[in-house]
N, C-alpha and C positions, 0 to 999 in steps of 0.2 A: 503494499500500501506507499510506506512512505516512497520507495523505488518512483511508483507511479506518479505521485504529486511531484515529485523531481523534476522527471519527464515532461511534467504538465506546465510547469513554471519557468517563465520567463527567463529566472535567474539563473538558469541551466547553462544559460549563453555564457555567463560570466567566466562559469566554471568549465565549460568548453574551450573558449578562449585563451584564458591562462594555462589550462591542462595541455592543448595544443603547442601554445609555443615554449613551453617549459619544455616538453616531451620530444619537440622537433629540434629544441636545440641540443638536446642530449643524445639523440640517436643520431644527430650528424657528427658529432664530434667523436660517437661511439662508431658508427658504420657509414657515413655519408650519404650521398644522395638516396644509396639502396634503399637506407632505413626506413626511406618513406612508405615503401612498399609495407610496413606496417602501421604506419600510421592513418594512412589514408581508406583503408577498410574499417579500421576500430571507430574512424569520426563518421565514415555515412553509415555505420551501423548503428551508431548511436541517432544518427536524423532519422533513419527508416523507423529506428524503436519507438521514437517519440511520434513520428507521425504514425504510426498504427494506433498508441496509446489515446492520440486525439480523434483518432479515425473512430474508437469503440465511443468516444464522446461525441459521437456527431461532427466533428470540426475538421475540415479537409485543411492540410496544411500544406506549404511550400517546403517542408522540411523533404516529402517523398522525391520531389524535383532532383532536390540539390542529393540528398543518400544517394538518389541512382546514377548521377552526373559522374559522383565521385567516386562510384564503383566501376562505371565504366571509362571513366579516364584511368583508374589504375589497373585492371584488365588490358589496358592499350598500350601502357608503359607511361603515361602522359602523366608521372610522378608531379612534378614542379605545379603544372597548370592544373591538376587536380585540388591539390594541398590550395593554392591562391583561391580556388573557388569559395573550398570550404571556410576560410578563415576571411575573405573577405562578407562572405553572407552571416559567419558570428558577428564581426564588429557591426553591419548593419543592424542585426537582430539587438544588438546592445545599445544601440545611440535609437532604436524606435522604444526600444522598453523606457531608456530615463525620457523621450518626450511624450511617450504615455502615463507615465510615474506625475510629469509635470503637469499635464493637464486635466487631472483627475481634478475633480470640482467636489468639496468636502465641505463640512462645519468643521472651522477650525475656531476655537475659545468660545463659543455662544453660550454654551454649556456655564464656563465659569463666572459669569455674570451673576446667576442668581447666588444668593448666602445658600450654605447647606443647613445652617442653624441659624433661629429664629428665637426671641426672649417671648416665652409665653405669660399672659397675665397669671392667671390662677397657680402658676408654681414659682414666679418669679426667678427661673431657668431657663437657661438655654435648652433648645429640644432641637432637634433633626426636623428640618423641614418636611420631609415625606411622612412624619409621625402626626404631623399637627393634622385634626379632625375638622370638620365644617363645623362652626358653631363656636369654638375658640376664639380667645381673642389674642393678639400677639402685639410686640409693640416694633413701631418702625421708627428707629433713631434717624438726625438729620444725615442725608448723605448713603442711608440704606436702600435701598431697592427693594421693591416687595417681591417675596417669592411666591404670594397665593393670593388669589383674588379676594374680594372681601367687603365690607362697609363699614367707613369710619364712625367709632363710637363715643369718640372724646379726645377733641385736639382738632388743629386744624392748621394747613400749611401750603406751601406753593409746591408744586411737582413737576416736573418735567417727564412727560410724556412722550416725548418722541421716537422713546427705543417703539411704543407701541401703534401711538396714533399717526406720526409723523409731524404733530405740531409745532409750528416754529417758536408758540409760545410759550411759557409755564403756563399752568392751570391752577386756580385755587381752589381747595378741596375744602369740607368742615364737615361736622357731621351729617352723616345721614348719606353721604355721597357715596359713590362708587370708586372703587379702587380695584386696579387690574395687576397681576405683577408683570413689572417691567417697568411700572412706574418709580421715578427716583425721588424721594424724600429732598428737599429742597429748603425747608423751612426746620420747625419746631416738632417735639415730639410727638406722636400721632399714637392712639389703639383702632387697633382694625379686628373687627368680627370677620374670620375665614366663614367662605360661601361657598369653599368649593376644595377640595382635596388640591395638593399642592402639584399631582400629574394632571388634574384636570383644568387647570388655570392656564389663562390666555398664553402666558409666555412658553411655556412647557408645550403647549398643543401645537404653537408656531413650530418648537423646535424638530416636533416628531414628523409635522408634516412638510415640513423642508427635507428633512432625512430622508423620508420616503419617495418624494420627488428627486433625490440626489439619485437614489439606489435604481429608481429606474432607469436611468440614464449611465450608471458606471460600467458600463461594457463599452471599451474603446475600441477600435476597428480601424487597421490602416486602408489606404485604396486598396493596396495591392491583396490584403485579406478578403476583401468583397469580389474582387474579380479573381478569386483562389478558385471557386468554385469550380468554373467554364477553362481555365487557364491551365491548371496543371492537367486533367486531361488530356485536354487538346495538344498539349506539348509530348506526351507519354506518348499519346494513338499515334501521333505524327512520328514519333521516335522508331517507335516498334513497326510501324508501316514500310518506312524506308530502310529499319534495320533486316526485313525478309525480304524485301524486295529486291534489296540491291545487295547492300552490306554493312554491319553495325560503324564499320569505320566511316561510311556517309550518314548514317542516322546519328550519329557523335556530335558533327556542329549544331544539330537540332538542341542538343541538350546543352551544349555549351553556351550557345549564344541566347537559349532560352532560359539560361539562368536568371533570376527575376532580379538580381540585385541594382540593375539601371533604375527601375523601378521604387526598390525600397529607399537607395540613396536619393534619388532623385526626391524622394518625399521630404525626407529627411532634412536635404539642404533647403529645398523650400522651405519647408517648416523652420529649419534654423535661422536660416538669414533673414525670413520676413519679423521673425521676433527681435532679429538684433536691432533691426531699422526700427520698428515701431520702438524699442528701448531706448533707442537713442533721441526720440521725440516723447520722452515720459511717459509711453505705454504699456502696460504688462499683458500680454497675450498669453493664453496658455495651451499652447499647442495647435498644431495644425487641424485637429476636428472642430476647436475653437474658431478657427479663422474661418472654416468653411460652413459653421454654423452663422455666425456675425455676418459672412458673404449672403447667405439664402434668405435673410430676415427679409421680410415684408411688410412688417407694422414694427413701429416702435413706441413702447411705453415711457414716456419719465414718469417720476418721482419727480414731488415740488421743491419742498423743503428740503434745503442742503445740496440738491442736483441741480435744480436750473434757477432759485432764487439765492441757493446759497445761505438763508438765514439772516442777510443783510436787510434791517430799515431802512428807509429813506423818506425824507421829509414831502408830504404830497401837498399838503395845502393849510394855510393857519386863516384862524376864525378869530378874530380879536373882539372883543365884548366891552360894556359899560366905559368907555374912550380911551382903552386901553391902543395903541398903536402895535402892528407886526413886530415891529425891532424891539419895545418894550416887553412883549409879553415872548418872544425868543430869549430877548437876554435873561430875565426874572427863570424862564422856563429850563434854558439852556445852563444856565448856573446852576440850579437843583440837581441837574440831571447828571454834572459830573460828578453827585456822590454815589452811581451807581454802576456796575458794568451789564445791567439789563440791556439786551438788541433794542428795547427801545430808548433809553437814556443814551444809548451810544449815537444812534442817530441824530437826537437833539443837543447832546452835548455842544459839541464844536459850533452852532452858531450864536454863542456866550462866550463874551471875557471875564464874566463875573466867574467869582468862586466862591463856594459854599461856605458858609461858620461851622455850621453844624446839619447833620441829614441822619432821619430816625427813617428806614425803610421796612415799609408794610407789605411784608408777604404778598403777593398775588394782588395787592391793592396799587400801591405806589408809594410817593415819598412826600416826608416832611421835612424840609427844610428852612433854613436862614438862610437869605442870599442878600448882602448889601441892606443889610438892617430890617428887611420885611422877610415877615412869613409866606412862605409859598408851598400852596399843597399842587403837588404833579401826579396824576393818574386817573384813576376809576372814578367812576360816577358814586359808586358806593364810601372810597375813601370824603370824596367830599362832603358828603350828607351826614357820614359819622361828625367829621368835624363843624358841623352846623351850616355848611353852606349850599345853597340849595341851587340845584344842576338845573339845567334847561333840557328841552327835548334832545334826541339827539340832531348835532351838529352836521359828520362828516357823513358821507355816503357810505351805503353799505359796501364789504368789503374791504375798507380802509380800518386799520385799528386810528380810536378817537383815544387821545389822550385829553384830560382837561385840566385847567390850570386855575386855581386861585392866588389871589395876593392880599393877605392882611384881611384876611375872611369874605372877599369879594371877588365874585365870578369874572374870570379876566378872557377866558376865551379857551379855543381848542384849538391843541394840534394834530393833523390828519397824517397817519403814515402808511405807508406802502412798501412791501416787497419790495427788495431791485429784481426786476427780473429783465432787464433792458440791454444787459449785456449775454444772453441766452439768447433774443430773439433772433440774433445771426443765425445760430448753432439751427435754430428750428428750421430756418431757411433753407439751410445747406442741407436738412436730412430730407427735405420735401427735393428738393430738385435732384437728388440722389434717389428719387422716386419710393421714395418711405412713406406708409402713412404713417403720421405723427398722432398718438393718444396722451394723456394725462390720466395719473390713478395717482391720488393720495391721501393721506390723511387727515391732512389740514382740514382748516374748515371751510364749508360748501360755498362761503361766500367769496372767501381770498381767492380759492382755488377757481373759481368762474373769471374774475376779476384778472387772475395771471394768465388764464389760457386765453383768454380776450385778448390781452397784452403783447402775448405770444404767436399769435395768428392760431391756435388749437381749435378744432371744434370740434374734437372728442374727450369728454374730459369726465372723470368724477370726483368727488370730495366728500371727506369726512369719511374715508372706508376705513375698516378692521385690519390685519393682514391677512385674512382668511378673504376677505372679500378681493384682493387683490390680486391673488391665485385665481378666484371666479372672472375677474376681468380679462387677465390672461388667457384662459380657456375658452372666453368668448371671443375674444380676438381673431384668437387662432384657427375656430370655427369659422369664421369670416373671412380673414385676409390669408391665413396661411402660416407659416413660421413668424415666432413673435421675438422680440429682443426687449428685454426690460433693464431700464438702467434706474438704479436706485444707489441710496448711499447707509441707510441704517437697518437695525435690526427688523426694524418692523416691514423691510422688503425680503426678507430672509426667503418666507415661503414664494413671493412672485420670481425671485431670480431663482431660484431652487426649479419652478414649474415651467421658466420660459425655456425654449428651443434654446436661447444666448442670453446667459446673465451679465450684465455689465454693471461694475462697483465703481462707484465714483467716489474718490479718498483714499483713505488707506486706513480704515477702522479694522484694525488688528481681527476681530470677530468675525466678520464676514467676506473678508478681502480674501480670503481660499475658494467660496463657492463661486467666484464669477469666472465666468472664462475670457473674459479681462476686466485690468482694473485700469482706470483713470485717475492715478493719484493726484495731478494737477487739476482736476475738475471736468466737465463736459464739454469743454470747448474741445478736447482731442476725439470728441466721437466720430466725426465726418472722415476726421484722418484714418481712425481704424478700421473704419469702414468701406472705404477706398481702398485702405493698404488688404484687407480680408478680401475683395473683391480680384482684386492685382492678383494678390497669390493664389487663389482658384483657376483664374486663366491660366496664369505662369506655370502651376502645376499641371495643367491641361494638354498646355503646350510641350512640354518636357516630356509629358508621357505618349502622346503621339510621335516625337522625334525619334524617342528611342523604339517605339515599334516598328516604324521606316526602319529605324537602320538595321535592327533584328531582323527582321524580314528579309533585308537585303543580304545581312550577310549569311543568312541561314541559307538562302538559295544557291547562292555562289559558294559555299562549303560544301552542300548535297551535290551541287556539278563536279566538285574538287577542283574548281575555279581559282580557289584561293587554299592555303594550308591550313592547318589545324593550328597552329600556332596563332596566327591570321584572325584566325574564326573567335579564339580566345579573346584575342587584344582590339577586334575592332567589335566582334558580335557581343561583349559582356565588357570589357574595359573603356571600348568607345564610344558605344550608347551611353554608358554612364557619364563617362566625360562630357559628351556632346549634350545632352540633357541638364549636367550642371552647370556648362558653361550659357549654356539660354536661358538658364533659371537666373544665374548670377547677372545678365544684361538685363533680363526685361525688371528686377525685381532693384537694380542697384539706381537705373534710369526711370525715376519717378516723372512723370508728368510736370510740366511748368507749373499747373494752379496748384498739385498738391505740393510742390516744392517750397512755395511761397507760403504755407501757410503755417 
C-alpha cells in the first residue's frame, strides 16, 4: 500500500531525479557508458509501474509513453538518448509539481482570527469556545472578536463589522442588538448572551462553506494531462503500426519525437515567465491554471469597501446654519476632528488650522471638544440631542454620511461625506473595454452601494449583503453570463472568492491572500493588467503548443522515411520543438503591446 502511494505521488519524481543522477554518476565512474544499460531499463520500468498504478485508478498518464520510449531506446542501444529523455521528463515533472503546489488555493490563517477561549459570566472563568452553549452569557472585552453569535444584554460599544458585513463605518451596538461572530469590539466591555453554538455561528459557517468550495476545485490539471487520454494511445498505436509494417527502427522516431516534454516545458515556461512579468508589476499570480481561469472570466464582481472605495472618505458638501459661514463651520469641525482617527474625522481634519484643547470621543456617536475656546459637538443626531441641542431633519442626501456640528450649544450645520471612488472609475471603464460585464456586491449599506455604483457606471449591484448572499450572487451571475471573477479584500469575501471561478484578493491581508488565484497588493488598479496578461498567456501558450505539434509531426514523418538520422529526430523532434516553443513564448510574452506597457 505504501509503495502504491509512493508511485502515485508527484514527490516520487524528486526521488527519481536525485536517484538517477546519483546512480548515473556512480555507474559512469565504475562501468563507463555501458553502465547505462542497467540504469535506463530500471528507470523505464519504474515509469511503467507508476503508469499501471495510475491506470488502475482510472488516470491515463504520459508515464507509459516515456517508459516505452526508454525501453525501446535501450533495446536499440541508444543509451545516451534514452537517458536524456528520462531525465528531461523527470525535471519537467518536478517543475510542474512546484507550479501546482504554488497554485493551490486554500484558507491560510482565517481560523486563527477567532479566540479559542472566552470568559463566561456564570463562572467568571475562561471556557473553550466550542463548549459554550446557547443561552450562556460571555464577556467581550475591548479589542476582542466575538466568537459566537448572540445578543448584547449589558453594555454598549462601537464595533468593527467589516469582517462580516464589509461596512466601512463602525457600528454602534447597545443592549438588545444582535452581534455576529467576527464583530470586533472597539469600545467598552459588553455582556453577550449566546444564541447559537460556536460551530453554528456566522464566521464558522463562512469558513466551512469556503473550505467546501475550495475542495471542489482542489484538483489541478495540466493541459498535457487533459490531452493525455487521446494523445498517448494515438502515439503508441502509430509506433506499433509502423514497427509491424516496416521495422521497430522506423517506428522509434514516433516515440522519440512524440515525447511530450515540449508540451510540458512550454507550459511551465509560459507560466513561469508570465508570473515573473506580473510580479514586476506588483501582481501575484498563482500558476498557469489561475491565469487560464482569469482569462476565461466573462463577468467581474467587485466588492466595494476596501476594493473600489478603499475606505477613504471625502467631503462632499457643506450646509451651514444659524449664520455660520462654510469657512467657520469647517474651521471648528475640522479642529475637533483632529482629536480622532476615525475615517470621518480624517476626512474633515485637513480643512482646519485650529488645534483642539481637549477631546472626548463617544464611541459610535462622535466628539465633544474644546476648540479655540468654544465647545464643539461633532457627530450624530443622537449625540447632539443627548447634549441638549435640537437637530433639524436630515440635511444630506441619501447615500451620504451626515455629520452634524454644534458650537456652544447652537446648531452650526452639517458636513456631508461620501466614499472616494473617483480613482476606481477608470478601472471600471477599462474592464468594460475588455468586454467584461461589471457588477458590484457589498455588505455595506444599500444607499451607499447605490451611490458608489452610479458614480462608477455599474448597472448591476447589490448592497447590505451577508457573506452567504455574496456566494449566491456569484452563482446567479455564473448561470447568466458564464465564468465569474470575484474581486474582494476582506474575510467577508472568503466564501465568494472560493466559489468564483477566479478569485482575486486586493491588498495583502494574510488570512485570505492564500485563497486568491491572484493577489493585488497595491490595489485594484492592477486588475486590468492582470486580465490582459492572463489572456496573452493563454494565446501564447496555444501558439507554442501548435508550433510544437507542427515541428514534431514534420520530424516524425522525416524519421519514419529515414530521411534524417535518429540523433536528429531526438534533437529536432524533442529538444528542437521544445526550444522553438520556448523561444516563441519568450518573444510573445516579453513584447507587451504598447498600451499595456504604458500602464
